[in-house]
MINU-623414 format. One record per atom (N, C-alpha, C): x, z, y. Coordinates in steps of 0.2 Angstrom, whole numbers, padded with zeros to 4 digits, always signed. Each point is the difference from the previous one (the first is absolute). Layout:
! residues N
XZY
...
! end
This chain:
! residues 163
-0225+0557+0990
-0002-0004+0006
-0003+0005+0005
+0001-0001+0006
-0003+0005+0005
-0007-0001+0001
-0003+0005+0003
-0008+0000+0000
-0002-0005+0005
+0004-0002+0006
-0002-0005+0005
-0001-0007-0003
+0005-0001-0005
+0000-0007-0003
-0006-0001-0005
-0001+0006-0003
-0006+0000-0005
-0007-0001+0004
+0000+0003+0005
-0006-0001+0005
-0001-0007+0002
+0006-0002+0003
+0000-0007+0002
-0002-0005-0005
+0003+0000-0006
-0002-0004-0005
-0007+0000-0003
-0003+0006+0001
-0007+0001-0002
-0004-0003+0005
+0002+0000+0007
-0004-0003+0005
+0000-0008-0001
+0006-0002-0002
+0001-0007-0001
-0004-0003-0005
-0001+0004-0006
-0004-0002-0006
-0007+0000+0002
-0002+0005+0004
-0007+0000+0002
-0002-0006+0005
+0005-0002+0004
-0001-0006+0004
+0000-0006-0004
+0004+0000-0005
+0000-0006-0004
-0006-0001-0004
-0003+0006-0002
-0007+0000-0004
-0005-0003+0005
+0000+0002+0006
-0004-0003+0005
+0000-0007+0001
+0006-0002+0001
+0002-0008+0000
-0003-0003-0006
+0001+0003-0006
-0002-0003-0006
-0008-0001+0000
-0004+0005+0002
-0007+0000+0001
-0002-0005+0004
+0003-0001+0006
-0003-0005+0005
+0002-0007-0003
+0006-0001-0003
+0002-0006-0002
-0005-0002-0006
-0002+0004-0004
-0005-0002-0005
-0007-0002+0004
-0002+0004+0005
-0006-0002+0004
+0001-0007+0003
+0006-0002+0003
+0001-0006+0002
-0001-0006-0005
+0003+0002-0006
+0000-0005-0005
-0008-0001-0002
-0004+0005-0001
-0007-0001-0001
-0003-0004+0005
+0001+0002+0006
-0003-0004+0006
+0002-0007+0000
+0006-0002-0001
+0003-0006-0001
-0004-0004-0005
-0001+0003-0006
-0003-0004-0005
-0007-0002+0002
-0004+0005+0003
-0006-0002+0002
+0000-0005+0005
+0005+0000+0005
+0000-0005+0005
+0002-0007-0003
+0003+0000-0005
+0002-0007-0003
-0006-0003-0002
-0005+0004-0002
-0007-0003-0003
-0005-0002+0006
+0001+0004+0006
-0004-0001+0006
+0003-0001+0006
+0004-0005+0001
+0004-0002+0005
-0003+0001+0007
-0007-0002+0000
-0003+0000+0007
-0003+0007+0002
+0001+0005-0004
-0003+0006+0001
+0004+0004+0005
-0003+0000+0006
+0004+0003+0006
+0001+0007-0001
-0005+0004-0002
+0000+0007-0001
+0006+0002-0005
+0000-0004-0006
+0005+0001-0005
+0007-0002+0003
+0001-0005+0004
+0006-0001+0004
+0002+0005+0004
-0004+0003+0004
+0001+0006+0005
+0002+0006-0004
-0004+0001-0006
+0002+0006-0004
+0007-0001-0003
+0002-0006-0002
+0006-0001-0003
+0006+0001+0005
-0002-0002+0006
+0005+0000+0006
+0001+0008+0001
-0005+0004+0000
+0000+0007+0002
+0004+0003-0006
+0000-0002-0006
+0004+0003-0005
+0007-0002+0000
+0001-0006+0003
+0007-0002+0001
+0003+0004+0005
-0004+0001+0006
+0002+0005+0005
+0002+0007-0003
-0004+0002-0004
+0001+0007-0003
+0006+0000-0004
+0001-0005-0004
+0006-0001-0004
+0006+0001+0003
+0001-0004+0006
+0006+0000+0004
+0001+0007+0003
-0005+0003+0002
+0000+0006+0003
+0003+0005-0005
-0002+0000-0006
+0002+0004-0005
+0007-0001-0002
+0003-0006+0000
+0007-0001-0001
+0003+0003+0006
-0002-0001+0006
+0003+0003+0006
+0000+0007+0000
-0005+0003-0002
+0000+0008-0001
+0006+0002-0004
+0001-0004-0006
+0006+0002-0004
+0007-0001+0004
+0000-0005+0004
+0006-0001+0004
+0001+0006+0005
-0005+0002+0003
+0000+0006+0004
+0003+0006-0003
-0003+0001-0006
+0003+0006-0004
+0007+0000-0001
+0003-0006-0002
+0007-0001-0001
+0004+0001+0006
-0002-0003+0006
+0004+0001+0006
-0001+0007+0003
-0005+0004-0002
-0001+0007+0002
+0004+0004-0004
+0001-0001-0006
+0004+0004-0005
+0007+0000+0002
+0002-0007+0001
+0007-0001+0002
+0002+0001+0007
-0005+0001+0004
+0001+0001+0007
+0004-0006+0004
-0002-0006-0003
+0002-0006+0004
-0006-0003+0003
-0002+0003+0005
-0006-0002+0004
+0001-0006+0004
-0005-0004+0001
+0000-0006+0004
-0001+0002+0007
+0004-0003+0005
-0001+0001+0007
-0004-0005+0003
-0004+0002+0005
-0004-0005+0003
-0006-0002-0003
-0005-0002+0003
-0007-0002-0003
-0001-0007+0000
+0003-0004+0005
-0001-0007+0000
+0001-0004-0006
+0005+0002-0004
+0001-0004-0006
+0000+0005-0006
-0003+0005+0000
+0000+0005-0005
-0002-0002-0007
-0005-0004+0000
-0002-0002-0007
+0005-0005-0004
+0002-0005+0004
+0005-0004-0003
+0007+0004-0001
+0002+0004+0004
+0006+0004+0000
-0001+0005-0007
-0005+0003+0000
-0002+0004-0006
+0001-0004-0007
-0003-0006+0000
+0001-0004-0006
+0007-0003-0001
+0003-0001+0005
+0007-0002+0000
+0005+0005-0003
-0002+0006+0002
+0004+0006-0002
+0000+0001-0007
-0006-0002-0003
-0001+0001-0008
+0004-0005-0004
+0002-0005+0004
+0005-0005-0003
+0007+0002-0001
+0002+0005+0004
+0007+0002+0001
+0002+0006-0003
+0005-0001-0004
+0003+0006-0003
+0004+0004+0005
-0001+0006+0001
+0004+0004+0005
+0005+0004-0004
+0006-0002+0000
+0006+0003-0004
+0000+0007+0001
+0000+0004-0005
+0001+0007+0000
-0006+0004+0002
-0006-0004+0001
-0006+0003+0002
-0006-0001-0005
-0001-0007-0001
-0005-0002-0005
+0001-0007-0002
-0003-0002-0005
+0000-0007-0003
-0005-0004+0004
+0000-0007+0000
-0005-0004+0003
-0006+0001-0005
-0006-0001+0003
-0006+0000-0005
-0002-0007-0001
+0000-0005+0004
-0002-0007-0001
+0005-0005-0001
-0002-0004-0005
+0004-0007-0001
-0002-0005+0006
+0003-0005+0000
-0001-0005+0005
-0007-0003-0002
-0002-0001-0006
-0006-0003-0002
-0006+0005+0002
+0001+0006-0001
-0006+0005+0002
+0000+0000+0008
+0005+0000+0003
+0000+0000+0007
-0003-0006+0003
+0001-0006-0002
-0004-0006+0002
-0007+0000+0000
-0003+0003-0006
-0007+0000-0001
-0003+0006+0005
+0004+0005+0000
-0003+0006+0004
+0001-0002+0007
+0004-0004+0002
+0001-0002+0007
-0007-0004+0002
-0001-0005-0005
-0006-0004+0001
-0007+0005+0001
+0000+0005-0005
-0006+0004+0000
+0000+0004+0007
+0006+0002+0002
+0001+0004+0007
-0003-0004+0005
+0001-0007+0001
-0002-0004+0005
-0008-0001-0001
-0002+0000-0006
-0007-0001-0001
-0004+0006+0002
+0003+0006-0001
-0003+0006+0002
-0001+0001+0007
+0006-0002+0004
-0001+0000+0007
-0005-0005+0003
-0001-0006-0003
-0005-0004+0002
-0007+0003-0002
-0001+0003-0006
-0006+0003-0002
-0002+0006+0005
+0005+0004+0002
-0002+0005+0004
-0001-0002+0008
+0002-0005+0002
+0000-0002+0007
-0004-0006+0002
-0002-0004-0005
-0004-0006+0001
-0007+0001-0001
-0003+0004+0005
-0008+0001-0001
-0003-0006+0001
-0005-0001-0004
-0004-0006+0000
+0003-0007-0003
+0006+0001-0002
+0004-0005-0003
-0003-0002-0007
-0001-0006-0001
-0002-0003-0007
+0005+0000-0005
-0001+0004-0005
+0005+0000-0006
-0001-0006-0004
+0005-0004-0001
+0000-0006-0005
+0000+0003-0007
-0005-0002-0004
+0000+0002-0007
+0007-0002-0004
+0002-0006+0002
+0006-0003-0004
+0006+0004+0002
+0001+0002+0006
+0005+0004+0003
+0000+0007-0003
-0005+0003+0000
-0001+0007-0003
+0002-0001-0008
-0003-0005-0003
+0002+0000-0007
+0007-0001-0001
+0003-0004+0004
+0007-0002-0001
+0004+0007+0000
-0001+0004+0005
+0003+0006+0001
-0002+0005-0005
-0006+0000-0003
-0002+0004-0005
+0004-0002-0006
+0001-0006-0002
+0004-0002-0005
+0007+0002+0000
+0003+0000+0006
+0007+0002+0001
+0001+0007-0001
-0005+0004+0003
+0000+0007-0001
-0001+0002-0008
-0003-0004-0003
-0001+0002-0008
+0007-0002-0003
+0003-0005+0002
+0007-0002-0003
+0005+0006+0003
-0001+0002+0006
+0004+0005+0002
+0001+0007-0004
-0006+0002-0003
-0001+0007-0003
+0006+0001-0005
+0000-0005-0005
+0005+0002-0005
+0008-0001+0003
+0001-0004+0005
+0006+0000+0003
+0002+0006+0003
-0005+0003+0004
+0001+0006+0004
+0001+0006-0005
-0004+0000-0006
+0001+0005-0005
+0007+0000-0002
+0003-0006-0002
+0007+0000-0002
+0004+0003+0006
-0001-0002+0006
+0004+0002+0005
+0000+0008+0001
-0006+0002-0001
-0002+0008+0001
+0004+0003-0006
+0000-0002-0006
+0003+0003-0006
+0008+0000+0002
+0002-0005+0002
+0008-0001+0002
+0002+0005+0005
-0005+0001+0005
+0001+0004+0006
+0001+0008-0003
-0005+0001-0004
+0000+0007-0003
+0006+0002-0004
+0002-0005-0004
+0005+0001-0005
+0007+0001+0004
+0001-0004+0006
+0006+0000+0004
+0000+0007+0004
-0006+0002+0002
-0001+0006+0003
+0002+0006-0004
-0003+0000-0006
+0002+0005-0005
+0007+0000-0002
+0003-0005+0000
+0007-0001-0002
+0004+0003+0006
-0002-0001+0006
+0004+0003+0006
-0001+0007+0000
-0006+0002-0001
-0002+0008+0000
+0004+0003-0005
+0001-0003-0006
+0003+0004-0006
+0008+0000+0002
+0002-0006+0003
+0007+0000+0002
+0002+0006+0005
-0005+0001+0005
+0002+0005+0005
+0000+0007-0003
-0004+0001-0006
-0001+0006-0003
+0007+0002-0004
+0002-0006-0003
+0006+0001-0004
+0006+0002+0003
! end
């Protein structure tokens, strides 16, 4: 296997580990918030972790489009276009990363991250933050399965090119 793909896979694994660490942190914060629904600081802390978790997923997506040089044009719809690109298999270039199920939850997380970043002074509803946290917790094993399938298909394509 060529050096470039090995480096790429190592970068993906490192980012996957980062996602895993943040996902564990989200789960811990969500557990605490279940017990203290009225704790505004805890709600805000969990919202911040959810923001970071989506950002970590998006960082992985950026690694993928950079490696395969299938950049996103324009900035107006960059984040949704980036997410949609991960749903698509690009024949002869790369497999898709995301299943429909992962895409739906990640799209909701993307929308929340946008709100979190741009709604200064906005009150975060604990129930809404908890619902998203629960979805992100359900997402992690689904995404892990998607990620394993992506790597397997990628390795299969790389080996076929070598043969």
